[in-house]
C-alpha positions as a printed Julia matrix, in Angstrom:
135×3 Matrix{Float64}:
   0.0    0.0     0.0
   1.56   3.22   -1.1
   0.83   6.9    -1.69
   3.53   8.86   -3.47
   3.35  12.61   -3.87
   5.19  14.56   -6.53
   5.25  18.03   -8.01
   6.38  20.15   -5.09
   8.84  22.96   -5.56
   9.42  26.68   -5.26
   7.33  29.37   -6.89
   6.74  33.08   -6.52
   3.52  34.45   -5.11
   0.79  34.43   -7.72
   2.26  31.41   -9.45
   0.92  27.89   -9.88
   1.97  24.36   -9.03
   0.45  20.96   -9.67
   0.82  18.16   -7.14
   0.13  14.53   -7.93
  -0.58  11.6    -5.65
  -0.05   8.16   -7.16
  -1.75   5.34   -5.26
  -1.09   1.63   -5.34
  -1.9   -1.48   -3.38
  -5.56  -0.85   -2.63
  -8.91  -0.46   -4.39
  -8.67   3.2    -5.28
 -12.35   3.64   -6.11
 -13.35   2.56   -2.58
 -11.5    5.45   -1.02
 -11.64   9.14   -0.31
  -8.38  10.98   -0.9
  -7.29  14.17    0.76
  -4.53  16.72    0.66
  -3.29  18.08    3.95
  -0.43  20.43    4.73
   1.84  21.31    7.59
   3.73  24.57    7.8
   6.79  24.96   10.05
   5.74  25.29   13.66
   2.07  24.71   12.9
  -0.34  21.81   13.14
  -1.27  19.78   10.1
  -4.39  21.16    8.43
  -6.76  20.02    5.75
  -6.58  21.49    2.26
  -9.07  19.57    0.15
 -10.59  16.1    -0.11
 -12.4   14.09   -2.77
 -14.48  10.92   -2.76
 -13.55   8.46   -5.49
 -17.08   7.01   -5.27
 -18.86   9.99   -6.8
 -16.29  12.77   -7.15
 -17.75  14.88   -4.32
 -15.24  17.42   -3.07
 -14.54  19.57   -0.04
 -12.24  22.58    0.21
 -10.87  24.49    3.15
 -11.91  28.14    3.1
  -8.3   29.23    2.74
  -7.95  27.57   -0.68
 -11.46  27.8    -2.12
 -11.35  29.37   -5.54
  -7.59  28.88   -5.9
  -7.05  25.13   -5.6
  -8.76  22.32   -7.51
  -8.68  18.63   -6.69
  -9.39  15.93   -9.24
  -9.2   12.16   -9.25
  -8.65   9.62  -12.01
  -9.87   6.18  -10.96
  -8.38   4.6   -14.08
  -4.91   5.95  -13.31
  -5.17   5.72   -9.49
  -4.02   9.31   -9.28
  -5.25  12.43   -7.52
  -4.12  15.82   -8.75
  -4.08  19.09   -6.83
  -3.92  22.16   -9.05
  -2.81  25.19   -7.05
  -3.2   28.65   -8.57
  -2.59  32.14   -7.24
  -0.28  30.77   -4.59
   0.46  32.85   -1.51
   3.4   32.76    0.89
   1.08  31.35    3.54
   0.59  28.28    1.33
   4.19  27.3     2.09
   4.13  23.87    3.73
   4.79  20.2     3.31
   1.79  18.79    1.46
   0.63  15.27    2.25
  -1.67  12.98    0.33
  -3.86  10.71    2.45
  -6.38   7.96    1.81
  -9.28   6.59    3.81
 -11.53   3.7     2.83
 -15.2    4.71    2.62
 -16.78   1.73    0.82
 -17.22  -1.16    3.23
 -19.08  -4.21    1.93
 -22.44  -3.09    0.6
 -22.14   0.34    2.24
 -21.37   2.88   -0.49
 -21.55   6.41    0.89
 -22.27   9.28   -1.45
 -22.41  13.02   -1.16
 -20.41  15.92    0.09
 -20.25  14.71    3.68
 -17.78  11.98    2.68
 -14.84  14.18    1.68
 -15.77  16.72    4.37
 -15.53  14.01    7.01
 -12.08  12.96    5.84
 -10.85  16.52    5.81
 -12.35  17.51    9.14
 -11.37  14.37   11.08
  -7.8   14.31    9.7
  -7.41  10.64   10.59
  -7.03   8.74    7.33
  -5.78   5.19    7.11
  -2.76   5.99    5.0
  -0.42   8.92    4.5
   2.11   9.73    1.83
   5.59  10.93    2.62
   4.9   14.56    1.73
   6.22  17.06   -0.78
   7.47  20.55    0.0
   5.86  23.64   -1.51
   7.6   26.97   -1.01
   6.0   30.23   -2.08
   8.13  33.35   -1.97
   6.82  36.9    -1.85
């Protein structure tokens, strides 16, 4: 079971970056996937989450309108497109996965990704990728 992030780097304020999370070793379509971040000296916080069951998404207020999450069940990949980056977006970004389909229980709707993002306790975490935004 593995989550591997890529695409981090340095960019000036106002710029864009695209992060990818490649998943393997589990049934991707049974999971919700989230992006979380941790800035130096701060607690880990949610960024955005998506359910691979129906594509429902949830965004933290701080990134709404600037970041977009998308998931490709055929490629087992989740992409985070980050636009209009700000210095306060500087952090290590982590991909995380949590199983939501259990047996015949197939949850749908916006509460699924919101729950993953708000509870911040997914089953699996990636190793993280650093994003640095300079002013």
